VMD Tcl script that draws the C-alpha trace (Angstrom):
set ca {
  {114.03 175.39 54.38}
  {117.41 174.57 52.85}
  {119.49 177.57 51.90}
  {120.41 177.92 48.26}
  {124.12 177.55 47.69}
  {125.72 179.95 45.28}
  {128.91 179.69 43.30}
  {131.51 182.41 43.09}
  {132.06 184.20 39.80}
  {134.57 181.79 38.31}
  {136.08 184.29 35.88}
  {136.78 186.82 38.64}
  {138.06 184.12 41.00}
  {140.55 182.77 38.47}
  {141.62 186.29 37.44}
  {142.30 187.15 41.08}
  {144.35 184.04 41.79}
  {146.23 184.37 38.50}
  {147.10 187.96 39.38}
  {148.33 186.87 42.83}
  {150.66 184.46 41.07}
  {151.87 187.12 38.63}
  {150.13 185.66 35.61}
  {147.39 186.81 33.29}
  {144.56 184.78 31.79}
  {146.09 185.45 28.39}
  {149.44 183.91 29.42}
  {147.72 180.95 31.05}
  {145.58 180.38 27.92}
  {148.65 180.49 25.71}
  {150.45 178.15 28.13}
  {147.58 175.71 27.72}
  {148.11 175.83 23.96}
  {144.87 177.76 23.38}
  {144.00 181.15 21.93}
  {144.70 184.22 24.12}
  {141.02 184.79 24.99}
  {140.22 181.08 25.52}
  {139.93 181.20 29.32}
  {138.03 184.47 29.35}
  {135.40 182.97 27.07}
  {135.25 179.59 28.82}
  {135.08 181.01 32.34}
  {132.19 183.35 31.56}
  {130.05 180.22 31.54}
  {129.06 179.39 35.13}
  {129.00 175.69 34.16}
  {132.57 175.19 32.98}
  {134.07 171.99 31.68}
  {135.52 169.93 34.54}
  {138.74 169.36 32.60}
  {139.34 173.12 32.45}
  {138.77 173.37 36.20}
  {141.19 170.52 36.86}
  {143.88 171.98 34.59}
  {143.50 175.44 36.10}
  {143.54 173.99 39.60}
  {146.87 172.40 38.86}
  {148.32 175.44 37.10}
  {147.29 177.83 39.88}
  {147.82 175.36 42.74}
  {144.24 175.94 43.82}
  {141.17 173.72 44.23}
  {138.57 175.20 41.87}
  {136.39 172.09 42.05}
  {135.62 172.41 45.76}
  {132.86 174.98 45.26}
  {131.04 172.54 43.01}
  {131.48 169.51 45.25}
  {129.92 171.37 48.18}
  {126.69 171.46 46.15}
  {126.48 167.67 46.33}
  {124.47 165.96 49.07}
  {126.66 165.27 52.14}
  {126.77 161.52 51.48}
  {128.38 162.16 48.10}
  {130.88 164.73 49.33}
  {133.19 162.21 50.97}
  {135.85 160.73 48.77}
  {136.89 157.11 48.52}
  {140.07 157.98 50.45}
  {138.06 159.63 53.25}
  {135.82 156.57 53.57}
  {138.88 154.30 53.71}
  {140.41 156.47 56.42}
  {137.19 156.40 58.45}
  {137.14 152.59 58.26}
  {140.80 152.48 59.32}
  {140.06 154.86 62.20}
  {137.26 152.61 63.47}
  {139.55 149.57 63.29}
  {142.26 151.41 65.22}
  {139.75 152.46 67.88}
  {138.71 148.82 68.34}
  {142.36 147.76 68.55}
  {143.02 150.46 71.13}
  {140.12 149.24 73.27}
  {141.46 145.67 73.06}
  {144.95 146.80 74.06}
  {143.59 148.85 76.98}
  {141.64 145.83 78.25}
  {144.76 143.68 77.93}
  {146.84 146.30 79.74}
  {144.30 146.49 82.56}
  {144.36 142.71 82.88}
  {148.18 142.74 83.22}
  {148.03 145.57 85.79}
  {145.62 143.49 87.88}
  {148.05 140.57 87.84}
  {151.04 142.77 88.68}
  {149.31 144.69 91.47}
  {148.23 141.53 93.35}
}
mol new
graphics top color blue
foreach p $ca { graphics top sphere $p radius 0.5 }
foreach p [lrange $ca 0 end-1] q [lrange $ca 1 end] { graphics top cylinder $p $q radius 0.2 }
display resetview
């Protein structure tokens, strides 16, 4: 049976990271051009707006979206960039095998 994945308490997580960076939720809310209790109210909801998560991630230099992406099926967790890198890796492996075969062929000629 698949284990149920849980999300951390977003409000407490953001408070903790804000405190580590010497900031309060009130200051961050005001910096976002919102009311002082904006973030406290928005982060109480365990299904926050993605734009808030992205803005907070940037402001706190922290990936707050990662917890949500881990809930996706594995096939959807890879990004476009990761898929492109995997394709490039496979191409480089093929090229390496070709070069090794060519090298071996030259060594045979030289060693005779």
